[in-house]
A tleap script that builds the chain and sets N, CA, C and O, in Angstrom:
source leaprc.protein.ff14SB
mol = sequence {
  NMET PRO VAL THR LEU LEU GLY THR ILE ALA
  ASP ASN GLN VAL ASN PHE THR THR VAL ALA
  TRP ILE SER ARG VAL ASN LEU LYS PRO PRO
  VAL LEU ALA VAL ALA ILE SER LYS LYS HIE
  TYR ALA PRO GLU GLY ILE ARG GLN THR ARG
  THR PHE SER VAL ASN ILE PRO ILE GLU ASP
  LEU LEU THR GLN THR ASP TYR CYS GLY ILE
  ALA PRO GLY ARG ASN ILE ASP LYS SER LYS
  VAL PHE ASP VAL PHE PHE TRP GLY CALA
}
set mol.1.N position { 12.221 -10.748 -5.371 }
set mol.1.CA position { 11.131 -9.665 -4.771 }
set mol.1.C position { 10.198 -10.076 -3.747 }
set mol.1.O position { 9.381 -10.879 -4.197 }
set mol.2.N position { 10.071 -9.857 -2.766 }
set mol.2.CA position { 8.494 -10.096 -2.207 }
set mol.2.C position { 7.562 -9.355 -2.850 }
set mol.2.O position { 7.598 -8.265 -3.420 }
set mol.3.N position { 6.076 -10.773 -2.489 }
set mol.3.CA position { 5.450 -9.685 -2.912 }
set mol.3.C position { 4.998 -8.832 -1.585 }
set mol.3.O position { 4.749 -9.380 -0.511 }
set mol.4.N position { 4.926 -7.426 -1.800 }
set mol.4.CA position { 4.558 -6.319 -1.047 }
set mol.4.C position { 3.475 -5.640 -1.331 }
set mol.4.O position { 3.255 -5.379 -2.514 }
set mol.5.N position { 2.533 -5.190 -0.275 }
set mol.5.CA position { 1.508 -4.588 -0.098 }
set mol.5.C position { 1.572 -2.837 0.293 }
set mol.5.O position { 2.466 -3.319 0.989 }
set mol.6.N position { 1.551 -2.155 0.405 }
set mol.6.CA position { 1.604 -1.320 0.386 }
set mol.6.C position { 0.607 -0.519 0.801 }
set mol.6.O position { 0.026 -0.216 -0.241 }
set mol.7.N position { -0.076 0.136 1.925 }
set mol.7.CA position { -1.064 0.642 2.462 }
set mol.7.C position { -0.897 1.927 2.829 }
set mol.7.O position { 0.137 2.401 3.299 }
set mol.8.N position { -2.458 2.804 2.501 }
set mol.8.CA position { -2.465 4.150 2.736 }
set mol.8.C position { -3.300 4.305 2.939 }
set mol.8.O position { -4.068 3.344 2.942 }
set mol.9.N position { -3.838 5.744 3.292 }
set mol.9.CA position { -5.031 6.668 3.107 }
set mol.9.C position { -5.558 7.569 2.552 }
set mol.9.O position { -5.217 8.635 3.064 }
set mol.10.N position { -6.567 7.741 1.344 }
set mol.10.CA position { -6.345 8.921 0.771 }
set mol.10.C position { -7.764 9.093 0.897 }
set mol.10.O position { -8.409 8.051 0.780 }
set mol.11.N position { -8.267 9.908 1.058 }
set mol.11.CA position { -9.045 10.996 0.958 }
set mol.11.C position { -10.079 10.253 1.993 }
set mol.11.O position { -11.263 9.931 1.892 }
set mol.12.N position { -9.245 10.146 2.878 }
set mol.12.CA position { -9.835 9.321 4.051 }
set mol.12.C position { -10.413 8.050 3.548 }
set mol.12.O position { -11.609 8.001 3.259 }
set mol.13.N position { -9.918 7.393 3.471 }
set mol.13.CA position { -10.412 5.757 2.556 }
set mol.13.C position { -8.863 4.895 2.752 }
set mol.13.O position { -7.759 5.368 2.479 }
set mol.14.N position { -9.081 3.818 3.179 }
set mol.14.CA position { -8.100 3.278 3.125 }
set mol.14.C position { -7.891 2.338 2.275 }
set mol.14.O position { -8.695 1.452 1.983 }
set mol.15.N position { -6.357 2.548 1.662 }
set mol.15.CA position { -6.558 2.016 -0.563 }
set mol.15.C position { -4.842 1.267 0.561 }
set mol.15.O position { -4.266 1.726 1.547 }
set mol.16.N position { -4.627 0.110 -0.208 }
set mol.16.CA position { -3.774 -0.668 -0.235 }
set mol.16.C position { -3.367 -1.126 -1.937 }
set mol.16.O position { -4.207 -1.645 -2.671 }
set mol.17.N position { -2.368 -0.916 -2.246 }
set mol.17.CA position { -1.180 -1.282 -4.129 }
set mol.17.C position { -0.560 -1.963 -3.552 }
set mol.17.O position { -0.146 -1.760 -2.411 }
set mol.18.N position { -0.292 -3.312 -4.508 }
set mol.18.CA position { 0.867 -4.181 -4.453 }
set mol.18.C position { 1.857 -3.548 -5.659 }
set mol.18.O position { 1.735 -3.286 -6.856 }
set mol.19.N position { 3.400 -3.415 -4.161 }
set mol.19.CA position { 4.714 -2.914 -5.271 }
set mol.19.C position { 5.419 -4.249 -5.725 }
set mol.19.O position { 5.262 -5.368 -5.236 }
set mol.20.N position { 6.195 -3.891 -6.726 }
set mol.20.CA position { 6.658 -5.046 -7.343 }
set mol.20.C position { 8.252 -4.140 -6.366 }
set mol.20.O position { 8.907 -4.760 -5.527 }
set mol.21.N position { 8.416 -3.344 -6.575 }
set mol.21.CA position { 10.216 -2.853 -6.528 }
set mol.21.C position { 10.087 -2.222 -4.811 }
set mol.21.O position { 9.290 -1.302 -4.631 }
set mol.22.N position { 10.916 -2.770 -3.573 }
set mol.22.CA position { 11.107 -2.459 -2.631 }
set mol.22.C position { 12.488 -3.130 -1.834 }
set mol.22.O position { 12.790 -4.323 -1.787 }
set mol.23.N position { 13.165 -2.050 -1.273 }
set mol.23.CA position { 14.417 -2.208 -0.735 }
set mol.23.C position { 14.795 -1.734 0.427 }
set mol.23.O position { 14.460 -0.567 0.631 }
set mol.24.N position { 15.311 -2.195 1.152 }
set mol.24.CA position { 16.118 -1.513 2.097 }
set mol.24.C position { 17.345 -0.967 1.974 }
set mol.24.O position { 18.347 -1.526 1.528 }
set mol.25.N position { 17.221 0.429 2.485 }
set mol.25.CA position { 19.025 1.404 1.849 }
set mol.25.C position { 19.629 1.746 2.778 }
set mol.25.O position { 20.847 1.887 2.659 }
set mol.26.N position { 19.011 1.988 3.977 }
set mol.26.CA position { 20.075 2.186 5.195 }
set mol.26.C position { 19.539 0.697 6.514 }
set mol.26.O position { 18.715 -0.154 6.180 }
set mol.27.N position { 20.071 0.701 7.623 }
set mol.27.CA position { 20.387 -0.055 8.386 }
set mol.27.C position { 19.453 1.023 9.453 }
set mol.27.O position { 18.294 0.947 9.860 }
set mol.28.N position { 20.975 2.427 9.765 }
set mol.28.CA position { 20.399 3.148 11.128 }
set mol.28.C position { 20.763 4.534 10.326 }
set mol.28.O position { 21.865 4.842 9.873 }
set mol.29.N position { 19.535 5.293 10.270 }
set mol.29.CA position { 17.739 5.272 10.901 }
set mol.29.C position { 18.072 4.010 9.820 }
set mol.29.O position { 19.098 3.788 9.178 }
set mol.30.N position { 16.450 3.079 9.895 }
set mol.30.CA position { 15.956 2.644 9.031 }
set mol.30.C position { 15.581 3.280 7.664 }
set mol.30.O position { 14.889 4.293 7.574 }
set mol.31.N position { 15.958 2.784 6.893 }
set mol.31.CA position { 14.989 3.698 5.458 }
set mol.31.C position { 14.807 3.034 4.323 }
set mol.31.O position { 15.707 2.529 3.652 }
set mol.32.N position { 13.000 3.012 3.948 }
set mol.32.CA position { 12.954 1.754 2.618 }
set mol.32.C position { 12.765 2.296 1.166 }
set mol.32.O position { 12.173 3.353 0.945 }
set mol.33.N position { 13.247 1.593 0.295 }
set mol.33.CA position { 13.118 2.926 -0.692 }
set mol.33.C position { 11.928 1.881 -1.079 }
set mol.33.O position { 11.955 0.734 -0.632 }
set mol.34.N position { 10.764 2.389 -2.031 }
set mol.34.CA position { 9.918 2.441 -2.411 }
set mol.34.C position { 9.325 2.961 -3.853 }
set mol.34.O position { 9.070 4.142 -4.092 }
set mol.35.N position { 9.095 1.512 -5.072 }
set mol.35.CA position { 9.207 2.676 -6.527 }
set mol.35.C position { 7.502 2.430 -6.840 }
set mol.35.O position { 7.013 1.432 -7.369 }
set mol.36.N position { 6.803 3.596 -6.366 }
set mol.36.CA position { 4.886 3.805 -6.953 }
set mol.36.C position { 5.118 4.631 -8.209 }
set mol.36.O position { 5.976 5.478 -8.459 }
set mol.37.N position { 4.174 4.176 -8.883 }
set mol.37.CA position { 4.515 5.523 -10.180 }
set mol.37.C position { 3.302 6.528 -10.089 }
set mol.37.O position { 2.126 6.376 -9.757 }
set mol.38.N position { 4.067 7.654 -10.529 }
set mol.38.CA position { 2.828 9.058 -9.938 }
set mol.38.C position { 1.258 9.094 -9.868 }
set mol.38.O position { 0.480 9.574 -9.043 }
set mol.39.N position { 1.016 8.127 -11.519 }
set mol.39.CA position { -0.708 7.610 -11.865 }
set mol.39.C position { -1.008 6.916 -10.421 }
set mol.39.O position { -1.997 7.548 -10.049 }
set mol.40.N position { -0.749 6.097 -9.538 }
set mol.40.CA position { -1.275 5.750 -8.950 }
set mol.40.C position { -1.554 6.693 -7.416 }
set mol.40.O position { -0.882 7.625 -6.974 }
set mol.41.N position { -2.955 5.962 -6.771 }
set mol.41.CA position { -3.446 6.694 -5.809 }
set mol.41.C position { -3.270 6.599 -4.231 }
set mol.41.O position { -3.898 6.960 -3.235 }
set mol.42.N position { -1.562 5.622 -4.652 }
set mol.42.CA position { -0.841 5.326 -3.507 }
set mol.42.C position { -0.207 6.460 -3.076 }
set mol.42.O position { -0.279 6.915 -1.935 }
set mol.43.N position { 0.544 7.013 -4.185 }
set mol.43.CA position { 1.377 8.871 -3.691 }
set mol.43.C position { 1.119 9.774 -3.195 }
set mol.43.O position { 1.787 10.644 -2.635 }
set mol.44.N position { -0.789 9.507 -3.515 }
set mol.44.CA position { -1.661 10.998 -3.210 }
set mol.44.C position { -1.794 10.446 -1.783 }
set mol.44.O position { -1.740 11.249 -0.851 }
set mol.45.N position { -1.954 9.213 -1.556 }
set mol.45.CA position { -2.354 8.880 0.192 }
set mol.45.C position { -1.223 9.625 0.801 }
set mol.45.O position { -1.288 10.456 1.707 }
set mol.46.N position { 0.112 9.079 -0.014 }
set mol.46.CA position { 1.560 9.729 0.969 }
set mol.46.C position { 1.676 10.538 1.300 }
set mol.46.O position { 2.143 10.714 2.426 }
set mol.47.N position { 1.186 11.852 0.219 }
set mol.47.CA position { 1.042 13.227 0.809 }
set mol.47.C position { 0.397 13.297 1.761 }
set mol.47.O position { 0.828 13.725 2.832 }
set mol.48.N position { -1.024 12.803 1.523 }
set mol.48.CA position { -1.853 13.700 2.319 }
set mol.48.C position { -1.652 13.400 3.779 }
set mol.48.O position { -1.766 14.305 4.606 }
set mol.49.N position { -1.380 12.263 4.103 }
set mol.49.CA position { -0.767 11.747 5.364 }
set mol.49.C position { 0.189 11.846 6.309 }
set mol.49.O position { 0.331 11.962 7.526 }
set mol.50.N position { 0.995 11.728 4.960 }
set mol.50.CA position { 2.766 11.702 5.542 }
set mol.50.C position { 3.270 10.172 6.009 }
set mol.50.O position { 4.362 10.055 6.564 }
set mol.51.N position { 2.460 9.062 5.769 }
set mol.51.CA position { 2.569 8.548 6.456 }
set mol.51.C position { 2.026 6.969 5.544 }
set mol.51.O position { 0.917 7.079 5.020 }
set mol.52.N position { 2.751 5.563 5.353 }
set mol.52.CA position { 1.886 4.662 4.722 }
set mol.52.C position { 2.642 3.137 5.134 }
set mol.52.O position { 3.811 2.877 5.418 }
set mol.53.N position { 1.754 2.512 5.056 }
set mol.53.CA position { 2.648 1.157 5.560 }
set mol.53.C position { 3.043 -0.200 4.841 }
set mol.53.O position { 2.120 -0.915 4.450 }
set mol.54.N position { 4.115 -0.527 4.677 }
set mol.54.CA position { 4.829 -1.717 4.168 }
set mol.54.C position { 4.537 -3.016 4.962 }
set mol.54.O position { 4.798 -3.156 6.157 }
set mol.55.N position { 3.781 -4.254 3.901 }
set mol.55.CA position { 3.277 -5.119 4.495 }
set mol.55.C position { 3.547 -6.150 3.650 }
set mol.55.O position { 3.166 -6.035 2.485 }
set mol.56.N position { 4.471 -7.722 4.193 }
set mol.56.CA position { 4.352 -8.894 3.508 }
set mol.56.C position { 3.848 -9.708 3.762 }
set mol.56.O position { 4.101 -10.530 4.643 }
set mol.57.N position { 2.594 -9.640 2.678 }
set mol.57.CA position { 1.352 -10.993 3.280 }
set mol.57.C position { 2.110 -12.438 2.972 }
set mol.57.O position { 3.205 -12.602 2.435 }
set mol.58.N position { 1.031 -13.601 3.566 }
set mol.58.CA position { 0.949 -14.420 3.449 }
set mol.58.C position { 0.382 -14.929 2.252 }
set mol.58.O position { -0.670 -14.448 1.832 }
set mol.59.N position { 1.150 -16.148 1.465 }
set mol.59.CA position { 0.200 -17.217 0.585 }
set mol.59.C position { -1.138 -17.000 0.351 }
set mol.59.O position { -1.661 -16.682 -0.718 }
set mol.60.N position { -1.833 -17.255 1.772 }
set mol.60.CA position { -3.566 -17.485 1.886 }
set mol.60.C position { -4.053 -15.933 1.424 }
set mol.60.O position { -5.197 -15.737 1.012 }
set mol.61.N position { -2.925 -14.716 1.557 }
set mol.61.CA position { -3.521 -13.773 0.633 }
set mol.61.C position { -3.079 -13.545 -0.511 }
set mol.61.O position { -3.090 -12.315 -0.557 }
set mol.62.N position { -2.678 -13.929 -1.517 }
set mol.62.CA position { -2.453 -13.844 -2.574 }
set mol.62.C position { -3.996 -13.464 -3.912 }
set mol.62.O position { -4.134 -12.662 -4.835 }
set mol.63.N position { -4.582 -14.200 -3.499 }
set mol.63.CA position { -5.570 -13.678 -4.384 }
set mol.63.C position { -6.494 -12.070 -4.103 }
set mol.63.O position { -7.389 -11.617 -4.817 }
set mol.64.N position { -5.883 -11.429 -2.767 }
set mol.64.CA position { -6.741 -10.539 -2.534 }
set mol.64.C position { -5.400 -9.429 -2.672 }
set mol.64.O position { -5.663 -8.251 -2.429 }
set mol.65.N position { -4.008 -9.774 -3.046 }
set mol.65.CA position { -3.050 -8.858 -3.153 }
set mol.65.C position { -2.648 -8.976 -4.437 }
set mol.65.O position { -2.123 -7.951 -4.871 }
set mol.66.N position { -2.724 -9.936 -5.235 }
set mol.66.CA position { -3.304 -9.381 -6.806 }
set mol.66.C position { -4.316 -8.532 -7.379 }
set mol.66.O position { -4.258 -7.999 -8.487 }
set mol.67.N position { -5.730 -8.407 -6.107 }
set mol.67.CA position { -6.771 -7.591 -6.958 }
set mol.67.C position { -6.165 -6.380 -6.503 }
set mol.67.O position { -6.478 -5.314 -7.033 }
set mol.68.N position { -5.025 -6.453 -5.237 }
set mol.68.CA position { -5.117 -4.439 -5.306 }
set mol.68.C position { -4.437 -3.915 -5.924 }
set mol.68.O position { -4.323 -2.692 -6.002 }
set mol.69.N position { -3.579 -5.074 -6.742 }
set mol.69.CA position { -2.565 -4.740 -7.947 }
set mol.69.C position { -2.984 -4.632 -8.664 }
set mol.69.O position { -2.153 -3.860 -9.142 }
set mol.70.N position { -4.267 -4.757 -9.985 }
set mol.70.CA position { -4.640 -4.435 -10.859 }
set mol.70.C position { -5.953 -3.059 -10.527 }
set mol.70.O position { -6.256 -2.052 -11.167 }
set mol.71.N position { -6.484 -3.675 -9.171 }
set mol.71.CA position { -7.447 -2.554 -8.743 }
set mol.71.C position { -7.618 -1.378 -8.953 }
set mol.71.O position { -6.550 -0.978 -8.490 }
set mol.72.N position { -8.335 -0.110 -9.434 }
set mol.72.CA position { -7.364 1.338 -8.984 }
set mol.72.C position { -8.163 1.800 -7.800 }
set mol.72.O position { -9.347 2.098 -7.957 }
set mol.73.N position { -7.670 1.866 -6.798 }
set mol.73.CA position { -8.212 2.697 -5.642 }
set mol.73.C position { -8.745 4.154 -5.911 }
set mol.73.O position { -8.915 4.921 -4.963 }
set mol.74.N position { -8.929 4.418 -6.817 }
set mol.74.CA position { -9.701 6.039 -7.181 }
set mol.74.C position { -10.426 5.790 -7.240 }
set mol.74.O position { -11.029 6.864 -7.259 }
set mol.75.N position { -11.328 4.859 -7.329 }
set mol.75.CA position { -12.336 3.998 -8.147 }
set mol.75.C position { -13.166 2.824 -7.520 }
set mol.75.O position { -14.344 2.521 -7.710 }
set mol.76.N position { -12.157 2.215 -6.671 }
set mol.76.CA position { -12.909 1.100 -5.885 }
set mol.76.C position { -12.256 1.337 -4.697 }
set mol.76.O position { -11.099 1.756 -4.664 }
set mol.77.N position { -13.176 1.005 -3.336 }
set mol.77.CA position { -12.729 0.979 -1.743 }
set mol.77.C position { -11.914 -0.303 -1.687 }
set mol.77.O position { -12.344 -1.390 -2.074 }
set mol.78.N position { -10.968 -0.141 -1.289 }
set mol.78.CA position { -10.197 -1.103 -1.079 }
set mol.78.C position { -10.638 -1.916 0.056 }
set mol.78.O position { -10.702 -3.145 0.033 }
set mol.79.N position { -10.932 -1.183 1.029 }
set mol.79.CA position { -10.641 -1.090 2.589 }
set mol.79.C position { -11.563 -2.751 3.254 }
set mol.79.O position { -11.486 -3.032 4.450 }
set mol.80.N position { -11.925 -3.163 2.799 }
set mol.80.CA position { -12.858 -4.334 3.022 }
set mol.80.C position { -12.491 -5.712 2.320 }
set mol.80.O position { -13.207 -6.707 2.430 }
set mol.81.N position { -11.047 -5.675 1.426 }
set mol.81.CA position { -10.461 -6.708 0.869 }
set mol.81.C position { -9.838 -7.071 1.609 }
set mol.81.O position { -9.407 -8.188 1.325 }
set mol.82.N position { -9.342 -6.502 2.988 }
set mol.82.CA position { -8.583 -7.227 4.424 }
set mol.82.C position { -8.694 -7.256 5.558 }
set mol.82.O position { -7.495 -7.128 5.807 }
set mol.83.N position { -9.227 -7.332 6.671 }
set mol.83.CA position { -9.862 -7.505 8.017 }
set mol.83.C position { -9.270 -6.994 8.738 }
set mol.83.O position { -8.910 -7.378 9.851 }
set mol.84.N position { -8.987 -5.600 7.968 }
set mol.84.CA position { -8.377 -4.281 9.377 }
set mol.84.C position { -9.433 -3.153 9.888 }
set mol.84.O position { -10.538 -2.830 9.454 }
set mol.85.N position { -8.818 -2.781 10.754 }
set mol.85.CA position { -9.988 -1.585 11.296 }
set mol.85.C position { -9.290 0.175 10.943 }
set mol.85.O position { -8.317 0.636 11.539 }
set mol.86.N position { -9.844 0.690 10.179 }
set mol.86.CA position { -9.610 2.286 10.308 }
set mol.86.C position { -9.735 2.839 11.541 }
set mol.86.O position { -10.577 2.470 12.361 }
set mol.87.N position { -8.873 3.781 11.731 }
set mol.87.CA position { -9.600 4.797 13.410 }
set mol.87.C position { -9.942 5.852 12.487 }
set mol.87.O position { -10.983 6.417 12.820 }
set mol.88.N position { -9.457 6.263 11.533 }
set mol.88.CA position { -9.257 7.672 10.740 }
set mol.88.C position { -8.373 8.896 10.987 }
set mol.88.O position { -8.137 9.302 12.125 }
set mol.89.N position { -8.058 9.274 10.256 }
set mol.89.CA position { -7.500 10.568 9.777 }
set mol.89.C position { -7.272 11.842 9.984 }
set mol.89.O position { -6.694 12.513 9.129 }
savepdb mol mol.pdb
quit
């Protein structure tokens, strides 16, 4: 599987998590299946905004990607991990 980052906004805060399982399940309409444990912060953001991003990071971002997989989003602000701009919810 490719290393994948899932981006969400939870409680008006940018959050990223590393996802180990993602798969295309349909072409038309395009549908992805993403496996995320309910105990993580990302599902909460998806429920709040009904949206998320799927990102395939380049090798140069391996350290940041690994960090996003081990650092808990509920307790750590991951908005500065990558150079992204957040417009607000």
